[in-house]
KEMITI-668346 format. One record per residue (C-alpha): y, z, x; residue number from 0. Coordinates in pm, whole numbers, padded with zeros to 5 digits. Example, Ala and Ser with C-alpha at 12.3 -4.5 7.8 and 13.67 -1.06 7.14 Angstrom:
2
R       v       w       u  resi
R  -00450   00780   01230     0
R  -00106   00714   01367     1
% end
This chain:
535
R       v       w       u  resi
R   20706   10055  -06577     0
R   20525   10371  -06667     1
R   20140   10374  -06736     2
R   19997   10506  -07067     3
R   19827   10837  -07084     4
R   19451   10841  -07048     5
R   19394   10931  -07413     6
R   19576   10626  -07530     7
R   19399   10372  -07314     8
R   19153   10122  -07479     9
R   18788   10237  -07464    10
R   18647   09881  -07456    11
R   18467   09914  -07128    12
R   18312   10248  -07223    13
R   18177   10111  -07555    14
R   18021   09817  -07383    15
R   17832   10033  -07137    16
R   17705   10259  -07420    17
R   17552   09964  -07609    18
R   17378   09843  -07294    19
R   17208   10184  -07249    20
R   17100   10192  -07617    21
R   16936   09852  -07589    22
R   16760   09950  -07267    23
R   16617   10261  -07442    24
R   16492   10065  -07741    25
R   16314   09812  -07520    26
R   16158   10092  -07315    27
R   16017   10266  -07627    28
R   15885   09937  -07768    29
R   15714   09854  -07441    30
R   15553   10197  -07427    31
R   15420   10164  -07785    32
R   15282   09817  -07707    33
R   15098   09946  -07401    34
R   14935   10229  -07602    35
R   14822   09995  -07883    36
R   14670   09751  -07634    37
R   14477   10031  -07461    38
R   14331   10162  -07794    39
R   14227   09816  -07897    40
R   14026   09764  -07577    41
R   13861   10105  -07608    42
R   13751   10026  -07967    43
R   13596   09700  -07859    44
R   13405   09872  -07579    45
R   13266   10153  -07806    46
R   13157   09925  -08093    47
R   12790   09818  -08037    48
R   12694   09458  -08046    49
R   12459   09393  -08340    50
R   12108   09282  -08245    51
R   11986   08992  -08453    52
R   11623   09070  -08377    53
R   11639   09425  -08521    54
R   11794   09289  -08839    55
R   11507   09047  -08879    56
R   11252   09326  -08826    57
R   11426   09543  -09084    58
R   11420   09263  -09341    59
R   11051   09203  -09275    60
R   10964   09574  -09316    61
R   11166   09607  -09633    62
R   11005   09298  -09781    63
R   10644   09414  -09703    64
R   10475   09610  -09985    65
R   10125   09734  -09898    66
R   10029   09796  -10262    67
R   10111   09436  -10352    68
R   09930   09325  -10039    69
R   09607   09502  -10130    70
R   09624   09369  -10488    71
R   09678   09012  -10376    72
R   09363   08802  -10417    73
R   09438   08599  -10102    74
R   09506   08891  -09865    75
R   09265   09022  -09604    76
R   09348   09375  -09712    77
R   09202   09301  -10056    78
R   08883   09157  -09906    79
R   08841   09460  -09680    80
R   08897   09704  -09967    81
R   08640   09529  -10189    82
R   08380   09515  -09914    83
R   08443   09880  -09833    84
R   08383   09980  -10198    85
R   08056   09785  -10209    86
R   07950   09933  -09875    87
R   08009   10287  -10006    88
R   07773   10220  -10296    89
R   07506   10094  -10056    90
R   07552   10404  -09838    91
R   07450   10621  -10135    92
R   07160   10393  -10230    93
R   07027   10368  -09873    94
R   07038   10748  -09842    95
R   06841   10777  -10165    96
R   06579   10545  -10015    97
R   06580   10748  -09692    98
R   06721   10458  -09487    99
R   06952   10680  -09283   100
R   07012   10428  -09003   101
R   07155   10169  -09244   102
R   07363   10439  -09409   103
R   07502   10538  -09068   104
R   07589   10177  -08979   105
R   07765   10122  -09311   106
R   07958   10449  -09277   107
R   08074   10350  -08928   108
R   08209   10015  -09049   109
R   08373   10182  -09348   110
R   08562   10412  -09109   111
R   08675   10111  -08902   112
R   08795   09940  -09219   113
R   08985   10251  -09330   114
R   09149   10280  -08988   115
R   09267   09916  -08994   116
R   09411   09952  -09344   117
R   09599   10269  -09250   118
R   09745   10106  -08938   119
R   09865   09808  -09142   120
R   10030   10042  -09392   121
R   10203   10235  -09111   122
R   10338   09939  -08921   123
R   10449   09760  -09239   124
R   10283   09427  -09158   125
R   09993   09245  -09326   126
R   09651   09234  -09163   127
R   09591   08917  -08967   128
R   09277   08703  -08960   129
R   09201   08807  -08601   130
R   09203   09174  -08705   131
R   09006   09137  -09027   132
R   08740   08881  -08929   133
R   08519   09106  -08708   134
R   08501   09383  -08967   135
R   08444   09145  -09260   136
R   08162   08970  -09070   137
R   07988   09292  -08970   138
R   08022   09447  -09318   139
R   07891   09127  -09480   140
R   07586   09126  -09256   141
R   07511   09492  -09335   142
R   07550   09429  -09710   143
R   07311   09133  -09687   144
R   07074   09359  -09494   145
R   07090   09612  -09776   146
R   07023   09340  -10035   147
R   06724   09219  -09832   148
R   06590   09572  -09854   149
R   06596   09522  -10238   150
R   06912   09725  -10287   151
R   07040   09462  -10526   152
R   07248   09520  -10840   153
R   06948   09544  -11076   154
R   06781   09803  -10852   155
R   07110   09988  -10822   156
R   07154   10003  -11201   157
R   06799   10130  -11252   158
R   06845   10390  -10978   159
R   07174   10507  -11125   160
R   07023   10529  -11473   161
R   06736   10744  -11350   162
R   06979   10967  -11161   163
R   07203   11002  -11467   164
R   06905   11090  -11684   165
R   06786   11348  -11431   166
R   07135   11500  -11407   167
R   07163   11517  -11787   168
R   06829   11697  -11807   169
R   06937   11942  -11536   170
R   07271   11999  -11707   171
R   07103   12063  -12043   172
R   06857   12302  -11882   173
R   07142   12485  -11706   174
R   07337   12510  -12032   175
R   07038   12656  -12215   176
R   06971   12894  -11928   177
R   07331   13015  -11913   178
R   07331   13065  -12291   179
R   07009   13264  -12270   180
R   07146   13480  -11988   181
R   07471   13532  -12178   182
R   07279   13630  -12490   183
R   07061   13870  -12291   184
R   07368   14026  -12133   185
R   07527   14071  -12476   186
R   07211   14226  -12622   187
R   07127   14447  -12326   188
R   07196   14819  -12350   189
R   07405   14945  -12055   190
R   07234   15203  -11836   191
R   07496   15468  -11909   192
R   07455   15425  -12286   193
R   07077   15444  -12261   194
R   07114   15760  -12053   195
R   07343   15911  -12318   196
R   07085   15843  -12592   197
R   06812   16015  -12390   198
R   07032   16319  -12318   199
R   07145   16357  -12678   200
R   06794   16310  -12819   201
R   06662   16581  -12589   202
R   06947   16807  -12697   203
R   06871   16739  -13066   204
R   06503   16824  -13024   205
R   06576   17145  -12831   206
R   06848   17280  -13060   207
R   06692   17368  -13394   208
R   07029   17501  -13508   209
R   07166   17145  -13500   210
R   06885   17025  -13727   211
R   06952   17311  -13970   212
R   07326   17228  -13969   213
R   07249   16862  -14043   214
R   07028   16959  -14338   215
R   07302   17184  -14479   216
R   07561   16904  -14462   217
R   07340   16665  -14655   218
R   07426   16845  -14977   219
R   07801   16861  -14918   220
R   07995   16776  -15239   221
R   08250   16589  -15026   222
R   07993   16311  -14975   223
R   08021   16205  -15341   224
R   08384   16302  -15411   225
R   08568   15986  -15524   226
R   08904   16154  -15462   227
R   08835   16123  -15088   228
R   08838   15813  -14867   229
R   08486   15689  -14790   230
R   08392   15466  -14495   231
R   08046   15335  -14402   232
R   07910   15221  -14063   233
R   07558   15084  -14001   234
R   07478   15092  -13630   235
R   07236   15196  -13356   236
R   07514   15218  -13094   237
R   07631   15578  -13058   238
R   07934   15517  -12837   239
R   08060   15222  -13045   240
R   08022   15420  -13369   241
R   08205   15712  -13210   242
R   08499   15486  -13118   243
R   08520   15355  -13477   244
R   08522   15709  -13618   245
R   08762   15848  -13358   246
R   09010   15558  -13389   247
R   09006   15586  -13769   248
R   09079   15960  -13784   249
R   09329   15941  -13495   250
R   09545   15695  -13688   251
R   09497   15845  -14035   252
R   09777   16035  -14206   253
R   09525   16277  -14363   254
R   09205   16278  -14151   255
R   09056   16576  -14338   256
R   09033   16360  -14650   257
R   08815   16100  -14475   258
R   08436   16085  -14516   259
R   08214   15873  -14289   260
R   07869   15756  -14398   261
R   07667   15644  -14094   262
R   07321   15487  -14112   263
R   07117   15432  -13797   264
R   06750   15369  -13705   265
R   06480   15624  -13629   266
R   06510   15585  -13251   267
R   06879   15679  -13244   268
R   06891   15919  -13540   269
R   06858   16242  -13337   270
R   07107   16130  -13074   271
R   07358   16018  -13339   272
R   07329   16351  -13521   273
R   07368   16549  -13198   274
R   07680   16355  -13099   275
R   07865   16392  -13428   276
R   07760   16755  -13483   277
R   07879   16865  -13136   278
R   08209   16674  -13136   279
R   08506   16739  -13360   280
R   08678   16449  -13535   281
R   08992   16613  -13677   282
R   08823   16777  -13973   283
R   08671   16462  -14120   284
R   08329   16475  -14286   285
R   08049   16277  -14119   286
R   07708   16202  -14269   287
R   07428   16046  -14060   288
R   07122   15895  -14232   289
R   06800   15739  -14107   290
R   06724   15393  -14248   291
R   06353   15467  -14224   292
R   06396   15730  -14497   293
R   06506   15463  -14751   294
R   06171   15429  -14926   295
R   06317   15192  -15185   296
R   06393   14936  -14911   297
R   06048   14779  -14907   298
R   05869   14442  -14924   299
R   05852   14436  -15302   300
R   06229   14482  -15336   301
R   06398   14326  -15034   302
R   06345   13964  -14918   303
R   06471   14054  -14570   304
R   06197   14318  -14532   305
R   05946   14058  -14645   306
R   06075   13812  -14385   307
R   06044   14077  -14115   308
R   05676   14115  -14202   309
R   05622   13737  -14218   310
R   05421   13596  -13925   311
R   05636   13283  -13895   312
R   05956   13484  -13880   313
R   05810   13719  -13620   314
R   05704   13422  -13409   315
R   06049   13263  -13445   316
R   06251   13572  -13354   317
R   06024   13789  -13138   318
R   05791   13567  -12936   319
R   05835   13572  -12558   320
R   05851   13196  -12500   321
R   06105   13083  -12755   322
R   06159   12716  -12838   323
R   06420   12575  -12597   324
R   06514   12309  -12852   325
R   06655   12584  -13074   326
R   06986   12739  -12973   327
R   06907   13087  -12828   328
R   07159   13273  -13043   329
R   06983   13138  -13354   330
R   06668   13323  -13246   331
R   06842   13655  -13192   332
R   06638   13925  -13379   333
R   06957   14108  -13480   334
R   07012   13841  -13747   335
R   06723   13982  -13949   336
R   06784   14343  -13845   337
R   06769   14577  -14143   338
R   07079   14760  -14018   339
R   07265   14430  -14012   340
R   07165   14347  -14370   341
R   07220   14697  -14505   342
R   07576   14600  -14608   343
R   07426   14421  -14910   344
R   07271   14746  -15038   345
R   07577   14975  -15035   346
R   07563   15058  -15410   347
R   07195   15157  -15372   348
R   07272   15381  -15072   349
R   07578   15545  -15231   350
R   07522   15520  -15609   351
R   07786   15778  -15699   352
R   08076   15621  -15508   353
R   08328   15387  -15669   354
R   08507   15236  -15370   355
R   08421   15224  -14999   356
R   08546   15056  -14681   357
R   08283   14892  -14460   358
R   08346   14888  -14084   359
R   08144   14710  -13814   360
R   08063   14909  -13500   361
R   08259   14669  -13276   362
R   08601   14734  -13431   363
R   08890   14960  -13331   364
R   09122   15102  -13597   365
R   09492   15109  -13504   366
R   09662   15198  -13834   367
R   09602   15426  -14132   368
R   09339   15256  -14353   369
R   09370   15481  -14657   370
R   09616   15239  -14831   371
R   09319   15001  -14868   372
R   09183   15224  -15143   373
R   09493   15171  -15359   374
R   09491   14790  -15330   375
R   09440   14596  -15652   376
R   09141   14365  -15605   377
R   09209   14198  -15944   378
R   08855   14256  -16066   379
R   08695   14120  -15748   380
R   08422   14297  -15555   381
R   08516   14229  -15193   382
R   08857   14262  -15027   383
R   08853   14068  -14699   384
R   09079   13877  -14463   385
R   09039   13501  -14500   386
R   08976   13301  -14183   387
R   09031   12942  -14293   388
R   09345   12929  -14077   389
R   09099   12894  -13791   390
R   08914   12571  -13713   391
R   08561   12690  -13792   392
R   08588   12888  -14114   393
R   08535   12666  -14419   394
R   08214   12699  -14619   395
R   08082   12361  -14507   396
R   08082   12485  -14147   397
R   07837   12765  -14226   398
R   07610   12616  -14493   399
R   07391   12309  -14531   400
R   07555   12119  -14818   401
R   07300   11840  -14798   402
R   07071   12079  -14983   403
R   07129   12029  -15359   404
R   07085   12402  -15428   405
R   07413   12469  -15246   406
R   07585   12136  -15301   407
R   07572   12165  -15680   408
R   07711   12520  -15700   409
R   07949   12581  -15410   410
R   08276   12416  -15303   411
R   08235   12306  -14938   412
R   08611   12340  -14878   413
R   08622   12702  -14998   414
R   08794   12937  -14756   415
R   08573   13160  -14543   416
R   08639   13527  -14478   417
R   08528   13789  -14229   418
R   08286   14080  -14231   419
R   08387   14376  -14017   420
R   08657   14541  -14228   421
R   08593   14505  -14600   422
R   08691   14714  -14900   423
R   08426   14707  -15175   424
R   08474   14797  -15540   425
R   08125   14930  -15613   426
R   08175   14939  -15990   427
R   08262   14566  -15993   428
R   07973   14507  -15750   429
R   07723   14649  -15998   430
R   07872   14450  -16286   431
R   07852   14123  -16090   432
R   07502   14213  -15966   433
R   07591   14100  -15613   434
R   07275   14241  -15454   435
R   07059   14032  -15689   436
R   07255   13720  -15587   437
R   07202   13811  -15223   438
R   06826   13838  -15288   439
R   06829   13498  -15459   440
R   07000   13321  -15171   441
R   06791   13501  -14910   442
R   06471   13384  -15081   443
R   06603   13027  -15098   444
R   06663   13039  -14723   445
R   06319   13169  -14626   446
R   06262   12846  -14427   447
R   06614   12866  -14271   448
R   06727   12535  -14423   449
R   07039   12661  -14605   450
R   07187   12838  -14301   451
R   07065   12923  -13955   452
R   07179   13272  -13863   453
R   07363   13588  -13950   454
R   07474   13779  -14255   455
R   07802   13598  -14310   456
R   07654   13283  -14476   457
R   07456   13506  -14713   458
R   07774   13703  -14781   459
R   07977   13388  -14847   460
R   07724   13290  -15113   461
R   07667   13636  -15266   462
R   08042   13710  -15291   463
R   08142   13354  -15388   464
R   08428   13376  -15638   465
R   08435   13756  -15602   466
R   08653   13797  -15291   467
R   09017   13907  -15289   468
R   09212   13782  -14982   469
R   09391   14054  -14784   470
R   09691   14031  -14553   471
R   09585   13896  -14214   472
R   09725   14200  -14034   473
R   09454   14421  -14184   474
R   09187   14260  -13967   475
R   09242   14059  -13645   476
R   08929   13896  -13500   477
R   08826   13731  -13175   478
R   08860   14003  -12910   479
R   08500   13943  -12804   480
R   08551   13578  -12708   481
R   08916   13465  -12733   482
R   09127   13524  -12421   483
R   09456   13408  -12572   484
R   09525   13624  -12877   485
R   09896   13694  -12918   486
R   09987   14052  -12814   487
R   10221   14081  -13112   488
R   09935   14002  -13349   489
R   09714   14265  -13183   490
R   09988   14528  -13198   491
R   10052   14463  -13568   492
R   09681   14472  -13661   493
R   09536   14762  -13857   494
R   09188   14675  -13723   495
R   09096   14467  -13417   496
R   08747   14321  -13405   497
R   08549   14254  -13085   498
R   08329   13992  -13251   499
R   08154   13771  -12997   500
R   07935   13836  -12694   501
R   08200   14009  -12481   502
R   08165   14354  -12635   503
R   08398   14624  -12497   504
R   08110   14848  -12381   505
R   07968   14571  -12160   506
R   08072   14468  -11810   507
R   08142   14115  -11934   508
R   08410   14246  -12173   509
R   08753   14082  -12160   510
R   08957   14315  -11939   511
R   09280   14254  -12126   512
R   09142   14406  -12448   513
R   08906   14672  -12310   514
R   09170   14951  -12291   515
R   09215   14924  -12670   516
R   08855   15046  -12706   517
R   08831   15284  -12408   518
R   09121   15505  -12519   519
R   08906   15640  -12804   520
R   08610   15747  -12588   521
R   08569   16119  -12526   522
R   08554   16095  -12146   523
R   08539   16473  -12109   524
R   08196   16506  -12275   525
R   07955   16644  -12009   526
R   07668   16411  -12106   527
R   07894   16109  -12088   528
R   08035   16213  -11750   529
R   07683   16266  -11616   530
R   07557   15928  -11741   531
R   07857   15737  -11605   532
R   07838   15893  -11256   533
R   07459   15897  -11220   534
% end
């Protein structure tokens, strides 16, 4: 019998062997995976730290301890230490005042020990124990009892503190008065360079007879009474300040040749003022300088302010060397009864032929053309001025004593105040309203200084009451002599900026932020000015 070919034989045995090898492979892979998993499990157990129960307890204790609550607790030692330390500090001061330096040293030493213990307790996060607190509490208590035995009790302490407070108040009041006096003196003092300039110019005026002849010729100029021109008046004894006002006005004017300045000064500065304005050009403007001492009509029989200047009580109040410290120093400033300062109430008498004029203080700087002021409609009023009741201190009741029936029955205390420094006056309406006579009336009523204390503004508020036309605020911005925080945009938009206050721009105590506004109009090239600044 023939055998079958190899291809046709049954592959049973071969299939069986193949399945055996597959199973062996599967078991080998599974065993390998199991070995790897077991090894990783043991490694994880070795690397994972064993938690310490003690550290957990410490953490809970630290988290639960609050030192602030501890020191506020009435039963804690920290509270007792803090209270004793406070009392001990008070006795340190008192014992030093009584020159008991040894007791003060002992108390200070225990206070330092107490502070150290409290800081350690706060750092470690645990309350102070009895063993830690008892020695310090005992020693502090004994020292406090020692201080009380030395009569440093509460009653003595209160009396001592009261006397110290009273002494400090007296010293503070004296220092305040002293600083005010020094500030006032600094504001009134004439800088060395300005004094030098006056001397130089006066000498030049006396030497140059041609200047005096030129001044006499200009007195009769028809431009001085021409109402088709723009007239400005300045009353000052400060040459440099007046020069800045004039120069800033003509520099910003559209037609400077149509501007006329009327300057009045005192006899001391008349020659220097004439020499300065005759030897310097101001863009073709006309400048008149007058001497107040030549106003013969301004005498005792006519002017109450002249009468007050001659009065012995007024002279003692304003000019004595040892002024009353109970009176605020600025209230005793002689400038408040200066004739130049009060000359603004006599403008129609000084310039009888003029119809309208703009008054400028010598501490202003002009930044815009002021000629449009002359075309403003004042609606029959005498005075065009910027109102200041937007500020905190500018209602009538702030300036005047309304407890006096003379004022209280005639004037509204809530009326809005206004500012001197840049005012347009209708001199025809002035004469009709007889404003100067009203000024005389109020000045006579205030001879004893009971209606107001100082200055020309209260008198102006009364004399021009009901006769003032409010102007746009941008015509006149005040405060550059005391206010450090004026908005730059307001300054830039202002036609006139006013350095009212003690910090005048020609003084060293001027506010540096505003000083360049004034300095740009000084003629730095003038030889006398250069000499006086450098010498």
